C-alpha positions in Angstrom: 62.3 64.4 -40.1 59.4 63.8 -42.6 59.3 60.6 -44.6 60.6 60.6 -48.2 57.9 60.9 -50.8 57.8 60.6 -54.5 57.7 64.4 -54.8 60.8 64.9 -52.6 63.1 62.6 -54.6 65.6 64.0 -57.1 64.6 64.3 -60.7 67.3 61.8 -61.7 65.3 59.1 -59.8 61.8 60.2 -60.8 62.5 60.7 -64.5 60.1 58.7 -66.8 57.8 57.6 -64.0 55.1 56.1 -66.3 57.6 54.2 -68.5 57.8 50.5 -67.8 60.9 49.6 -65.9 60.1 45.9 -66.2 58.8 45.2 -69.7 58.2 41.5 -69.1 55.5 42.3 -66.5 54.6 45.9 -67.4 55.8 47.3 -64.1 56.2 51.1 -64.3 59.1 52.9 -62.7 56.8 54.7 -60.4 55.4 51.4 -59.0 59.0 50.2 -58.2 59.9 53.6 -56.5 56.7 53.6 -54.5 57.3 50.0 -53.3 60.8 51.1 -52.1 59.4 54.2 -50.4 56.8 51.9 -48.6 59.5 49.8 -47.1 61.0 47.3 -49.6 64.7 47.4 -48.8 66.0 44.8 -51.3 65.4 44.1 -55.0 64.0 40.7 -54.0 61.3 42.4 -51.9 60.5 44.8 -54.8 60.3 41.7 -57.1 58.0 39.9 -54.6 55.6 42.9 -54.4 55.7 44.1 -58.0 56.8 41.1 -60.1 59.6 43.2 -61.5 62.8 41.1 -62.3 60.8 37.9 -62.6 60.8 37.7 -66.4 64.1 37.8 -68.2 65.8 39.8 -65.4 66.9 42.6 -67.7 65.6 45.2 -65.3 67.3 43.7 -62.2 70.3 46.1 -62.4 67.9 49.1 -62.6 65.8 47.9 -59.7 68.9 47.3 -57.5 70.2 50.8 -58.3 66.9 52.4 -57.3 66.8 50.4 -54.1 70.4 51.6 -53.3 69.8 55.2 -54.2 66.5 55.5 -52.3 67.8 53.7 -49.2 70.8 56.1 -49.1 68.4 59.0 -49.2 66.3 57.4 -46.5 69.4 57.0 -44.3 70.4 60.6 -44.9 66.9 61.8 -44.2 66.8 60.0 -40.9 70.2 61.3 -39.7 69.4 64.9 -40.5 
């Protein structure tokens, strides 16, 4: 089964890719998604690699949700 890519993700996940998900550190949504696709499996790993969630933490819930959604898709993709 091919690896997930940005282009293969549902539109609900890839909406507003260039918009900052983390406004404190100017981290765009696309950077967070790509980090997860490259192997980050927790929001802490995403934070360590992108600096998202290290300011006020207002984006933490969004990052956690992206990690959850993309990891579910990865699991489905590997079981097909």
